Structure formats: structure tokens, C-alpha cells
C-alpha positions in Angstrom: -3.5 -3.5 30.2 -3.8 -3.2 26.4 -1.8 -5.5 24.2 -1.5 -5.4 20.3 -1.8 -9.2 19.2 -0.4 -8.9 15.2 -0.6 -12.4 14.9 -4.1 -12.5 15.1 -4.2 -9.8 12.4 -5.5 -12.4 9.7 -7.6 -14.8 12.0 -11.4 -13.2 11.6 -13.7 -14.9 10.1 -15.9 -12.1 9.3 -13.0 -10.9 6.6 -11.2 -14.4 5.7 -13.8 -17.5 5.4 -12.4 -20.3 7.8 -9.1 -18.0 8.7 -7.9 -20.1 11.2 -7.7 -23.2 9.2 -4.5 -24.0 7.4 -5.2 -24.3 3.8 -2.3 -24.7 1.1 -5.0 -24.0 -1.6 -6.7 -20.7 -0.3 -5.9 -17.9 -2.6 -3.7 -15.3 -1.9 -4.7 -12.8 1.0 -3.0 -9.8 2.6 -0.5 -10.7 5.1 1.9 -9.2 7.7 4.4 -12.1 7.6 6.4 -9.7 5.3 6.0 -6.4 6.5 4.9 -3.8 4.3 5.4 -0.6 2.6 9.0 0.9 3.5 9.7 -2.0 5.8 8.7 -5.1 3.3 11.2 -7.8 3.7 14.0 -7.8 1.2 14.3 -11.4 1.5 10.4 -12.3 0.6 11.2 -14.0 -2.8 13.9 -16.2 -1.2 11.3 -17.5 1.3 8.3 -18.2 -0.2 10.8 -20.0 -3.0 12.1 -22.1 -0.1 8.7 -23.0 1.4 7.5 -24.0 -1.9 10.5 -26.6 -2.6 10.3 -27.6 1.0 6.4 -28.4 0.7 6.9 -29.6 -2.9 9.7 -31.9 -1.7 7.6 -33.7 0.9 4.9 -34.0 -1.3 6.7 -35.5 -4.1 7.9 -38.0 -1.3 5.3 -38.9 0.7 1.8 -40.5 0.0 0.4 -38.5 3.1 1.3 -37.6 7.0 -0.3 -38.1 9.9 0.1 -36.2 13.4 2.4 -38.6 15.7 2.1 -36.9 19.0 0.7 -33.4 20.4 2.1 -30.3 19.2 4.4 -28.3 21.9 4.1 -24.5 22.0 6.2 -21.7 23.7 4.4 -20.0 26.3 4.6 -16.0 24.9 1.7 -13.8 25.6 2.2 -11.8 22.7 3.0 -14.7 20.1 2.1 -18.4 19.8 5.1 -20.3 18.5 4.9 -24.1 18.0 8.5 -25.6 19.1 8.0 -29.0 18.6 5.4 -30.9 15.9 6.0 -34.7 15.6 4.5 -36.5 12.1 4.3 -39.8 10.9 5.1 -39.8 6.7 3.5 -42.7 4.9 5.2 -43.9 2.0 4.7 -43.7 -1.6 3.3 -46.6 -3.3 4.6 -47.4 -6.7 
């Protein structure tokens, strides 16, 4: 059996340095999250704006965050979906 695994498309270290690392400062790379061509998502600008605003709000309110337990994932053969991630924020010191 052969399965297409689109979730791994951008995780090749030979193509993208440290491809599996989460890095907010990474330069823009081609992605598949919003589709492409005639099937490009009409809501891409809204999705990116909401994500940017959410991250800015978190970074503006807390000085940092640390994991407060293990991450939990749904058991799916074709897509790894995080179902829960608990974090402990550190308050800003002013």
C-alpha cells in the first residue's frame, strides 16, 4: 500500500534547513496549507492576519511560556493532529 502524506511535504532537511523545527523567524517558503493555483484558499489573508494578531497578543501579554505537560495527538495514519498542548505563561515584569 502506498499513501500520499501531504503533511510531510515541507519537512525535507535537504530542501529546507531545519525543516522540522518551529521557527517564527523563518523566511517565507512555499507552502501547501492554503492550497495553490485555482484551488488557492480565498480566506488566506484573513487566516494569516488572525494568526499574526494572536501571536502578537500572546507575546505582548507574557514574557515567555513553557510546556506544562505532554502534547497529545490524535491517532490518524495520514495526518498528525495535535489535540492538546498545555503551556504555562510567565507574566510580564514592568
